[in-house]
SEVO-303792 format. One record per residue (C-alpha): chain; residue number from 0; x, y, z; residue in three letters. Coordinates in steps of 0.05 Angstrom, whole numbers, plus 5000, padded with zeros to 4 digits. Layout:
+-------+-----+------+------+------+-----+
| chain |   n |    u |    v |    w | res |
+-------+-----+------+------+------+-----+
|     A | NUM |    X |    Y |    Z | ALA |
...
+-------+-----+------+------+------+-----+
//
This chain:
+-------+-----+------+------+------+-----+
| chain |   n |    u |    v |    w | res |
+-------+-----+------+------+------+-----+
|     A |   0 | 6351 | 0413 | 0677 | UNK |
|     A |   1 | 6375 | 0463 | 0698 | UNK |
|     A |   2 | 6397 | 0517 | 0658 | UNK |
|     A |   3 | 6423 | 0577 | 0673 | UNK |
|     A |   4 | 6444 | 0642 | 0625 | UNK |
|     A |   5 | 6524 | 0664 | 0632 | UNK |
|     A |   6 | 6531 | 0732 | 0607 | UNK |
|     A |   7 | 6597 | 0763 | 0589 | UNK |
|     A |   8 | 6616 | 0818 | 0559 | UNK |
|     A |   9 | 6669 | 0822 | 0512 | UNK |
|     A |  10 | 6712 | 0867 | 0460 | UNK |
|     A |  11 | 6660 | 0927 | 0420 | UNK |
|     A |  12 | 6640 | 0904 | 0365 | UNK |
|     A |  13 | 6635 | 0952 | 0309 | UNK |
|     A |  14 | 6556 | 0983 | 0272 | UNK |
|     A |  15 | 6538 | 0932 | 0209 | UNK |
|     A |  16 | 6482 | 0914 | 0170 | UNK |
|     A |  17 | 6419 | 0888 | 0215 | UNK |
|     A |  18 | 6370 | 0835 | 0197 | UNK |
|     A |  19 | 6301 | 0866 | 0166 | UNK |
|     A |  20 | 6236 | 0851 | 0219 | UNK |
|     A |  21 | 6195 | 0796 | 0204 | UNK |
|     A |  22 | 6124 | 0800 | 0181 | UNK |
|     A |  23 | 6054 | 0785 | 0208 | UNK |
|     A |  24 | 6027 | 0731 | 0184 | UNK |
|     A |  25 | 5950 | 0704 | 0202 | UNK |
|     A |  26 | 5995 | 0628 | 0226 | UNK |
|     A |  27 | 6042 | 0662 | 0267 | UNK |
|     A |  28 | 6005 | 0728 | 0298 | UNK |
|     A |  29 | 5966 | 0684 | 0348 | UNK |
|     A |  30 | 5983 | 0662 | 0424 | UNK |
|     A |  31 | 6011 | 0604 | 0430 | UNK |
|     A |  32 | 5968 | 0534 | 0450 | UNK |
|     A |  33 | 5973 | 0533 | 0509 | UNK |
|     A |  34 | 5955 | 0606 | 0533 | UNK |
|     A |  35 | 5878 | 0595 | 0558 | UNK |
|     A |  36 | 5912 | 0565 | 0625 | UNK |
|     A |  37 | 5946 | 0624 | 0634 | UNK |
|     A |  38 | 5913 | 0668 | 0621 | UNK |
|     A |  39 | 5860 | 0636 | 0672 | UNK |
|     A |  40 | 5910 | 0664 | 0724 | UNK |
|     A |  41 | 5901 | 0728 | 0716 | UNK |
|     A |  42 | 5971 | 0760 | 0722 | UNK |
|     A |  43 | 5987 | 0822 | 0691 | UNK |
|     A |  44 | 6067 | 0793 | 0687 | UNK |
|     A |  45 | 6082 | 0748 | 0653 | UNK |
|     A |  46 | 6166 | 0727 | 0650 | UNK |
|     A |  47 | 6190 | 0682 | 0594 | UNK |
|     A |  48 | 6251 | 0661 | 0635 | UNK |
|     A |  49 | 6302 | 0645 | 0568 | UNK |
|     A |  50 | 6374 | 0619 | 0554 | UNK |
|     A |  51 | 6399 | 0676 | 0517 | UNK |
|     A |  52 | 6427 | 0664 | 0453 | UNK |
|     A |  53 | 6379 | 0622 | 0407 | UNK |
|     A |  54 | 6339 | 0657 | 0347 | UNK |
|     A |  55 | 6274 | 0627 | 0376 | UNK |
|     A |  56 | 6259 | 0648 | 0448 | UNK |
|     A |  57 | 6255 | 0717 | 0420 | UNK |
|     A |  58 | 6204 | 0701 | 0350 | UNK |
|     A |  59 | 6171 | 0660 | 0414 | UNK |
|     A |  60 | 6156 | 0723 | 0453 | UNK |
|     A |  61 | 6147 | 0765 | 0380 | UNK |
|     A |  62 | 6091 | 0724 | 0356 | UNK |
|     A |  63 | 6070 | 0722 | 0423 | UNK |
|     A |  64 | 6066 | 0795 | 0431 | UNK |
|     A |  65 | 6030 | 0789 | 0366 | UNK |
|     A |  66 | 5988 | 0748 | 0379 | UNK |
|     A |  67 | 5960 | 0801 | 0450 | UNK |
|     A |  68 | 5966 | 0863 | 0414 | UNK |
|     A |  69 | 5914 | 0831 | 0351 | UNK |
|     A |  70 | 5851 | 0819 | 0399 | UNK |
|     A |  71 | 5870 | 0897 | 0429 | UNK |
|     A |  72 | 5904 | 0871 | 0497 | UNK |
|     A |  73 | 5945 | 0939 | 0522 | UNK |
|     A |  74 | 6016 | 0905 | 0530 | UNK |
|     A |  75 | 6086 | 0923 | 0556 | UNK |
|     A |  76 | 6157 | 0877 | 0524 | UNK |
|     A |  77 | 6206 | 0898 | 0573 | UNK |
|     A |  78 | 6271 | 0880 | 0554 | UNK |
|     A |  79 | 6338 | 0857 | 0590 | UNK |
|     A |  80 | 6389 | 0905 | 0565 | UNK |
|     A |  81 | 6410 | 0967 | 0597 | UNK |
|     A |  82 | 6367 | 1009 | 0644 | UNK |
|     A |  83 | 6405 | 1072 | 0627 | UNK |
|     A |  84 | 6400 | 1067 | 0559 | UNK |
|     A |  85 | 6307 | 1069 | 0565 | UNK |
|     A |  86 | 6295 | 1144 | 0557 | UNK |
|     A |  87 | 6336 | 1132 | 0491 | UNK |
|     A |  88 | 6290 | 1063 | 0473 | UNK |
|     A |  89 | 6232 | 1116 | 0476 | UNK |
|     A |  90 | 6258 | 1164 | 0434 | UNK |
|     A |  91 | 6272 | 1109 | 0395 | UNK |
|     A |  92 | 6213 | 1086 | 0387 | UNK |
|     A |  93 | 6165 | 1133 | 0369 | UNK |
|     A |  94 | 6209 | 1145 | 0303 | UNK |
|     A |  95 | 6179 | 1111 | 0237 | UNK |
|     A |  96 | 6201 | 1055 | 0213 | UNK |
|     A |  97 | 6242 | 1074 | 0178 | UNK |
|     A |  98 | 6281 | 1100 | 0220 | UNK |
|     A |  99 | 6273 | 1056 | 0274 | UNK |
|     A | 100 | 6329 | 0996 | 0255 | UNK |
|     A | 101 | 6379 | 1053 | 0262 | UNK |
|     A | 102 | 6356 | 1086 | 0320 | UNK |
|     A | 103 | 6346 | 1015 | 0357 | UNK |
|     A | 104 | 6423 | 1007 | 0330 | UNK |
|     A | 105 | 6455 | 1047 | 0377 | UNK |
|     A | 106 | 6432 | 1036 | 0430 | UNK |
|     A | 107 | 6480 | 0974 | 0479 | UNK |
|     A | 108 | 6491 | 0931 | 0414 | UNK |
|     A | 109 | 6545 | 0937 | 0402 | UNK |
|     A | 110 | 6600 | 0900 | 0452 | UNK |
|     A | 111 | 6544 | 0850 | 0462 | UNK |
|     A | 112 | 6554 | 0773 | 0439 | UNK |
|     A | 113 | 6520 | 0737 | 0507 | UNK |
|     A | 114 | 6463 | 0726 | 0462 | UNK |
|     A | 115 | 6425 | 0792 | 0494 | UNK |
|     A | 116 | 6438 | 0832 | 0435 | UNK |
|     A | 117 | 6418 | 0788 | 0378 | UNK |
|     A | 118 | 6420 | 0789 | 0326 | UNK |
|     A | 119 | 6333 | 0750 | 0340 | UNK |
|     A | 120 | 6327 | 0807 | 0395 | UNK |
|     A | 121 | 6348 | 0855 | 0360 | UNK |
|     A | 122 | 6283 | 0828 | 0299 | UNK |
|     A | 123 | 6227 | 0820 | 0346 | UNK |
|     A | 124 | 6239 | 0894 | 0379 | UNK |
|     A | 125 | 6227 | 0911 | 0289 | UNK |
|     A | 126 | 6168 | 0864 | 0282 | UNK |
|     A | 127 | 6144 | 0899 | 0347 | UNK |
|     A | 128 | 6162 | 0960 | 0326 | UNK |
|     A | 129 | 6127 | 0946 | 0253 | UNK |
|     A | 130 | 6065 | 0929 | 0288 | UNK |
|     A | 131 | 6046 | 1001 | 0334 | UNK |
|     A | 132 | 6060 | 1027 | 0273 | UNK |
|     A | 133 | 5995 | 0988 | 0249 | UNK |
|     A | 134 | 5960 | 1016 | 0311 | UNK |
|     A | 135 | 5977 | 0964 | 0363 | UNK |
|     A | 136 | 5985 | 0975 | 0427 | UNK |
|     A | 137 | 6046 | 0945 | 0445 | UNK |
|     A | 138 | 6108 | 0986 | 0487 | UNK |
|     A | 139 | 6185 | 0966 | 0505 | UNK |
|     A | 140 | 6222 | 0983 | 0572 | UNK |
|     A | 141 | 6300 | 0964 | 0577 | UNK |
|     A | 142 | 6306 | 0958 | 0658 | UNK |
|     A | 143 | 6372 | 0912 | 0661 | UNK |
|     A | 144 | 6416 | 0937 | 0720 | UNK |
|     A | 145 | 6412 | 1019 | 0762 | UNK |
|     A | 146 | 6382 | 1063 | 0732 | UNK |
|     A | 147 | 6414 | 1118 | 0767 | UNK |
|     A | 148 | 6463 | 1116 | 0830 | UNK |
|     A | 149 | 6407 | 1138 | 0875 | UNK |
|     A | 150 | 6383 | 1063 | 0860 | UNK |
|     A | 151 | 6443 | 1033 | 0859 | UNK |
|     A | 152 | 6461 | 1066 | 0931 | UNK |
|     A | 153 | 6398 | 1043 | 0957 | UNK |
|     A | 154 | 6400 | 0967 | 0937 | UNK |
|     A | 155 | 6478 | 0954 | 0951 | UNK |
|     A | 156 | 6463 | 0925 | 1023 | UNK |
|     A | 157 | 6429 | 0869 | 0992 | UNK |
|     A | 158 | 6475 | 0796 | 0999 | UNK |
|     A | 159 | 6497 | 0770 | 0933 | UNK |
|     A | 160 | 6480 | 0795 | 0870 | UNK |
|     A | 161 | 6413 | 0820 | 0902 | UNK |
|     A | 162 | 6425 | 0904 | 0881 | UNK |
|     A | 163 | 6431 | 0877 | 0812 | UNK |
|     A | 164 | 6356 | 0832 | 0813 | UNK |
|     A | 165 | 6324 | 0890 | 0862 | UNK |
|     A | 166 | 6339 | 0948 | 0811 | UNK |
|     A | 167 | 6309 | 0898 | 0758 | UNK |
|     A | 168 | 6258 | 0894 | 0794 | UNK |
|     A | 169 | 6235 | 0963 | 0812 | UNK |
|     A | 170 | 6245 | 0979 | 0748 | UNK |
|     A | 171 | 6201 | 0945 | 0700 | UNK |
|     A | 172 | 6149 | 0964 | 0755 | UNK |
|     A | 173 | 6168 | 1026 | 0733 | UNK |
|     A | 174 | 6160 | 1026 | 0656 | UNK |
|     A | 175 | 6093 | 0982 | 0685 | UNK |
|     A | 176 | 6062 | 1044 | 0733 | UNK |
|     A | 177 | 6062 | 1078 | 0678 | UNK |
|     A | 178 | 6006 | 1074 | 0633 | UNK |
|     A | 179 | 5958 | 1009 | 0644 | UNK |
|     A | 180 | 5965 | 0941 | 0612 | UNK |
|     A | 181 | 5925 | 0875 | 0606 | UNK |
|     A | 182 | 6007 | 0848 | 0608 | UNK |
|     A | 183 | 6068 | 0853 | 0604 | UNK |
|     A | 184 | 6112 | 0798 | 0586 | UNK |
|     A | 185 | 6185 | 0796 | 0607 | UNK |
|     A | 186 | 6242 | 0760 | 0571 | UNK |
|     A | 187 | 6302 | 0764 | 0617 | UNK |
|     A | 188 | 6353 | 0708 | 0624 | UNK |
|     A | 189 | 6320 | 0649 | 0675 | UNK |
|     A | 190 | 6356 | 0648 | 0739 | UNK |
|     A | 191 | 6327 | 0723 | 0739 | UNK |
|     A | 192 | 6255 | 0691 | 0724 | UNK |
|     A | 193 | 6259 | 0646 | 0784 | UNK |
|     A | 194 | 6213 | 0654 | 0846 | UNK |
|     A | 195 | 6253 | 0614 | 0893 | UNK |
|     A | 196 | 6321 | 0639 | 0923 | UNK |
|     A | 197 | 6390 | 0629 | 0889 | UNK |
|     A | 198 | 6450 | 0617 | 0935 | UNK |
|     A | 199 | 6518 | 0624 | 0897 | UNK |
|     A | 200 | 6593 | 0648 | 0925 | UNK |
|     A | 201 | 6558 | 0643 | 0995 | UNK |
|     A | 202 | 6507 | 0692 | 0999 | UNK |
|     A | 203 | 6434 | 0678 | 0985 | UNK |
|     A | 204 | 6396 | 0726 | 0931 | UNK |
|     A | 205 | 6328 | 0733 | 0919 | UNK |
|     A | 206 | 6317 | 0737 | 0830 | UNK |
|     A | 207 | 6279 | 0796 | 0802 | UNK |
|     A | 208 | 6221 | 0741 | 0801 | UNK |
|     A | 209 | 6199 | 0742 | 0867 | UNK |
|     A | 210 | 6219 | 0836 | 0881 | UNK |
|     A | 211 | 6171 | 0840 | 0822 | UNK |
|     A | 212 | 6106 | 0834 | 0852 | UNK |
|     A | 213 | 6081 | 0782 | 0899 | UNK |
|     A | 214 | 6081 | 0716 | 0870 | UNK |
|     A | 215 | 6005 | 0718 | 0848 | UNK |
|     A | 216 | 6002 | 0765 | 0807 | UNK |
|     A | 217 | 6070 | 0735 | 0754 | UNK |
|     A | 218 | 6067 | 0677 | 0717 | UNK |
|     A | 219 | 6140 | 0649 | 0696 | UNK |
|     A | 220 | 6155 | 0601 | 0660 | UNK |
|     A | 221 | 6223 | 0567 | 0642 | UNK |
|     A | 222 | 6252 | 0549 | 0574 | UNK |
|     A | 223 | 6237 | 0480 | 0547 | UNK |
|     A | 224 | 6268 | 0456 | 0484 | UNK |
|     A | 225 | 6296 | 0388 | 0451 | UNK |
|     A | 226 | 6369 | 0414 | 0437 | UNK |
|     A | 227 | 6401 | 0442 | 0389 | UNK |
|     A | 228 | 6451 | 0504 | 0388 | UNK |
|     A | 229 | 6453 | 0573 | 0433 | UNK |
|     A | 230 | 6496 | 0627 | 0420 | UNK |
|     A | 231 | 6526 | 0638 | 0486 | UNK |
|     A | 232 | 6592 | 0661 | 0525 | UNK |
|     A | 233 | 6616 | 0597 | 0566 | UNK |
|     A | 234 | 6681 | 0581 | 0591 | UNK |
|     A | 235 | 6741 | 0559 | 0552 | UNK |
|     A | 236 | 6753 | 0481 | 0556 | UNK |
|     A | 237 | 6817 | 0480 | 0603 | UNK |
|     A | 238 | 6808 | 0550 | 0634 | UNK |
|     A | 239 | 6847 | 0553 | 0696 | UNK |
|     A | 240 | 6798 | 0608 | 0735 | UNK |
|     A | 241 | 6818 | 0626 | 0802 | UNK |
|     A | 242 | 6778 | 0637 | 0872 | UNK |
|     A | 243 | 6777 | 0724 | 0873 | UNK |
|     A | 244 | 6798 | 0736 | 0814 | UNK |
|     A | 245 | 6751 | 0764 | 0766 | UNK |
|     A | 246 | 6741 | 0728 | 0680 | UNK |
|     A | 247 | 6783 | 0759 | 0635 | UNK |
|     A | 248 | 6746 | 0753 | 0550 | UNK |
|     A | 249 | 6818 | 0698 | 0550 | UNK |
|     A | 250 | 6778 | 0650 | 0592 | UNK |
|     A | 251 | 6712 | 0649 | 0546 | UNK |
|     A | 252 | 6693 | 0625 | 0473 | UNK |
|     A | 253 | 6633 | 0668 | 0452 | UNK |
|     A | 254 | 6606 | 0622 | 0387 | UNK |
|     A | 255 | 6539 | 0582 | 0362 | UNK |
|     A | 256 | 6557 | 0524 | 0424 | UNK |
|     A | 257 | 6507 | 0452 | 0426 | UNK |
|     A | 258 | 6455 | 0448 | 0470 | UNK |
|     A | 259 | 6428 | 0395 | 0499 | UNK |
|     A | 260 | 6356 | 0386 | 0514 | UNK |
|     A | 261 | 6333 | 0350 | 0574 | UNK |
|     A | 262 | 6275 | 0313 | 0523 | UNK |
|     A | 263 | 6245 | 0317 | 0463 | UNK |
|     A | 264 | 6165 | 0328 | 0459 | UNK |
|     A | 265 | 6155 | 0327 | 0377 | UNK |
|     A | 266 | 6112 | 0382 | 0395 | UNK |
|     A | 267 | 6095 | 0442 | 0351 | UNK |
|     A | 268 | 6123 | 0512 | 0406 | UNK |
|     A | 269 | 6057 | 0513 | 0459 | UNK |
|     A | 270 | 6069 | 0541 | 0538 | UNK |
|     A | 271 | 6032 | 0512 | 0591 | UNK |
|     A | 272 | 6039 | 0512 | 0672 | UNK |
|     A | 273 | 6061 | 0468 | 0712 | UNK |
|     A | 274 | 6132 | 0423 | 0703 | UNK |
|     A | 275 | 6164 | 0404 | 0644 | UNK |
|     A | 276 | 6182 | 0346 | 0629 | UNK |
|     A | 277 | 6262 | 0328 | 0660 | UNK |
|     A | 278 | 6264 | 0398 | 0694 | UNK |
|     A | 279 | 6293 | 0391 | 0761 | UNK |
|     A | 280 | 6294 | 0458 | 0780 | UNK |
|     A | 281 | 6216 | 0464 | 0760 | UNK |
|     A | 282 | 6192 | 0494 | 0818 | UNK |
|     A | 283 | 6210 | 0557 | 0815 | UNK |
|     A | 284 | 6172 | 0557 | 0761 | UNK |
|     A | 285 | 6096 | 0563 | 0739 | UNK |
|     A | 286 | 6104 | 0549 | 0677 | UNK |
|     A | 287 | 6143 | 0531 | 0617 | UNK |
|     A | 288 | 6143 | 0551 | 0552 | UNK |
|     A | 289 | 6162 | 0489 | 0502 | UNK |
|     A | 290 | 6208 | 0521 | 0435 | UNK |
|     A | 291 | 6232 | 0448 | 0405 | UNK |
|     A | 292 | 6290 | 0451 | 0372 | UNK |
|     A | 293 | 6334 | 0513 | 0376 | UNK |
|     A | 294 | 6387 | 0536 | 0350 | UNK |
|     A | 295 | 6438 | 0594 | 0354 | UNK |
|     A | 296 | 6427 | 0669 | 0333 | UNK |
|     A | 297 | 6485 | 0716 | 0335 | UNK |
|     A | 298 | 6504 | 0791 | 0351 | UNK |
|     A | 299 | 6460 | 0838 | 0313 | UNK |
|     A | 300 | 6522 | 0878 | 0308 | UNK |
|     A | 301 | 6578 | 0838 | 0285 | UNK |
|     A | 302 | 6657 | 0837 | 0305 | UNK |
|     A | 303 | 6702 | 0876 | 0267 | UNK |
|     A | 304 | 6740 | 0831 | 0215 | UNK |
|     A | 305 | 6798 | 0850 | 0271 | UNK |
|     A | 306 | 6769 | 0839 | 0332 | UNK |
|     A | 307 | 6754 | 0772 | 0297 | UNK |
|     A | 308 | 6817 | 0752 | 0289 | UNK |
|     A | 309 | 6802 | 0757 | 0210 | UNK |
+-------+-----+------+------+------+-----+
//
């Protein structure tokens, strides 16, 4: 099962209502089944390579972070939002709970319909902030893309998508080096989470996970699920793309699309080392996280009626 995320920027969205954070219950504020095997690897970095746009993936990471922090671990949760917004994210993170949703909503959510800025992602951050306010040791970082021109210039000669991957990795390392953490949990598209090179368009590049740290310091997990739906941006059927020409908003549809899983394990969510059943790309990861049936999570900041065709 080879599933890579495909993100497309679309027309700007207007700010709107956001979901309330979930409160941690005794049932879901615990580490997932199978975590002991991952913990035995003693890796600082645990990468959750998702396919963007589900409710279940951010909720799974949020519950995992809650369970680890409740045990006294010091955590950094790194999310695939723009590195140029990280300073403002840190300022928002220091706000009281009542002010945090408004501060968070101003950071890169408008204009995103690719699943990265979903209601589920927003709710996960609200939940983690509430846990931090209760005294749990949880920090966050936004790491996506070059954080400044110096970094962009330094990596510009890497092949293919290499500059983007290298910037992601360096930004995560930079955030992780600010404090002593027991784990750094990274939620990212599963292409970036691969521990093997990627070939695209005649160029071969190293994904973020290969540049982040030695392989022995990383546990990288691929998302596995039983099908359902995902909110993402896909090429429209029959879109006539021409070589050398960019993909435009007219070529894609951002919506809740059907998602096919490789197999249904008929189990509640868990993590495991080794290959997920039916995954023909498993050698690129150390293991997988199982979500069961998935459901699409729409943008946290909804499109205005005019842009939505209303």
